C-alpha positions, 0 to 999 in steps of 0.5 A: 152265457152258454149255447142256449144263446146260440139261437134266432131271436124268434125262438125264444120269443116263442118259447116264451109265449108257449109257456105264458100260454101253458101250451108245454104239451108234447110237439114234434117236429121233423127236419129233412131236406126238401130237394136236392141241390142240383148235381147231387144224387144222394146226401150223407146224414151227418151232424147228428152226433154234434146235435145230440151234445147240443141237446144233452147239454141245453140248460138256460141260465141266468145269464142266458135269461139277461141275455134274451131281456136284452136282446128283447129290450125287455126286464130280465123278470119278463123272461124268467119263465125260461130260466131252468128250461131243459131238453126233456125230450126223445129224438129219433134219427137216421145214423151219422153216415147213413145215405138218404133222399129229399124229403126224408127226415133226417131227424124227429124231435118229440119234446115238451113245445117250448123245449122242441121250438128252442132247438131248432135253430142249433140243430137245424145248423148243425145237421145242414152244414155236416151233411152239405159237407159229408156229401160233397167229400163222398162224392170226391171219393167216389170221383177219386175211383180208389186213389187216396183223398186227403183234407187240406180244407183248414184254411179257408173253411168258415172257422175253425169248428167247421174245419174240424168237421171237415176233417171228422166228415172227409174221414167218415167217407173215407179220406185217408187223412188231414192237414188239420192237426188238432182234427187228427189228434182227436179222432185218431186219423192220419196227419199229412202235409208237405211244405208250403211255397214259402219254405222253398222262397226263403232258401237261396236255390230250391235244391237247397230248400229240398235238401234241408227238408229231407235232413228235417224229416228223414222219410217219407219225404214229399217235396213241393215242387211248383214254386218255379219251373214245375218241370226243373223242380221234379227234376231237382226234387229227383235228385235229392230223392235219388242222394237218399238211400231207400231205407232213408227216402221212405216208403210213400215219398213224393212230390206234389204238385198245386198249379197249372195243367195238372194232367200234363204236369203229372205225365212229365214229372212220371217220367222225370221220376222213372227215368231216375229209377224212382217209381216208387215216389208217388206223385200228390195233386192239389190246387183248387180240386173237388170231385169235379176236377178229379173226376176229370183228371182220373178218367184221363188216365193221369198219373196222380196217386193222391188226390188233395181237396181244399176249399171247394170240398170244405165249404161245399163250394157249388152247394153250400147250403141244403135247402133243409127244413125243421117243421112241426108235424103234430102237437098234443096228440094232433097231426099238423101241416103247412100248406104253402105254396111249394113248402108243404110238409107231411103232417104225423111222426114219420119213419123212412123205410129202405127197399132195395134199389132205393125205392125208400117209402116214407110213412108213419112211425107206427107202420109195419115195415113194408115187404124188404123194408128196413126202417132208417131211424132209430131212437137216439135219445130218449127223456133228454139223454143218449141212449146208447154209446157215442158211435165211432167214426169208423162205425159211421165209415162203414154205415157210409160204405154199406149204403154207398155199395147199394146206391144206385150207379145212376145216383153215383154219377159225377155229372147229371146223377140221377137221384132215387126219390122215396114216396109215401105210404098209403097212410102217410098220404091218407092222413094228409089228405084227411089234415088238408081238407080239415085245414081248408074247411077251417079256411073257408068257414073263417073266411065266410065269417069275415065277409058276412054284412054287419047288420045295421039299425036304423038310429037318429043319425042314420045306420049303425053298425050292430 
């Protein structure tokens, strides 16, 4: 089986029905986030590269058809119309690393209806998850206020692929390194790490452990000092590090604090290290950190040099999902919209125009940019093929850095941020009003028809419906 089976069952049932009904005209689906999670002033677009990999390789083979048939308890022959289905459509999207707001399309797919429908689950999964993680990581960088941040999330992310993505997304928004060796190797980013408490416990004394580690890993050396008594551990570490000459110790040696009152312990550790003549030895903090904890530590002025964030950032613990949607906005030249309460969608293919101060305007795809506005969505796939080269991590990071620098300060706040709100263009508003009016007219007409009393005629046994 292929990734064509990594989908919700109803995508298969709908695609099958479309094919049987001959509904293969071009459909446009728009992927967007309805509302930002609490405590978010912005989102960072991410996951596009994974989605494009999926679309460019989408092919329904015989084993996929067998899987569909088995799930539906039907003979494989019933599902044969899906055999050979590939993605041949176009994709317009916001490039990875760009900052986006609620309601703005991150991606629009235009393809024959069965193809666009079958792609929904996988594409929505990739963009939703990675945008959530990238946004959380970006806030960690903001909170650190220039101090290095590194990724320690792999052991508790929701699977190895999610861990790899967390490492990549952290690097995209400015993390200095990751503990994930596979990600570091594949992406060309620094691998970072120290030792576990088990290493210290394996030796008779803490000092034996530190000296053994220093012998095996000559400079820079980072020693984990909180296995027993943290302040005593710092003193032992200082003694071991001082016994190494500066060349052997290497630039960047550190002690790592992983528990307790990190602010208080960092102050004590700094005093011990300075008194030992080790002002160059840095302090790394870890242990349940996210942007909120980092922000408090930085604001209090504690002498922590590097922040290692793990679980809470790798799973975006306070906002582990986005209120994202992948909705049809046009089919076969006809704009469509959803009118469900609290889930109304806007019809038609769209473009987002970024204006100074993040006064974004959501308009129709064929609109001219307003004064000072620049389009965010770019064509990234045409006819099922990528239109350009795969962007590098550095290119994504540059986009993020540029966008972050222009973001209003209120949206950058860690607590109680105020997110800018995009507005709809006049043309988009007018189209939405026309489509809504047309749907409401049809609904009223259908309701009127269903409520017309049946005519009756008299027969020998009374009245009968006609």
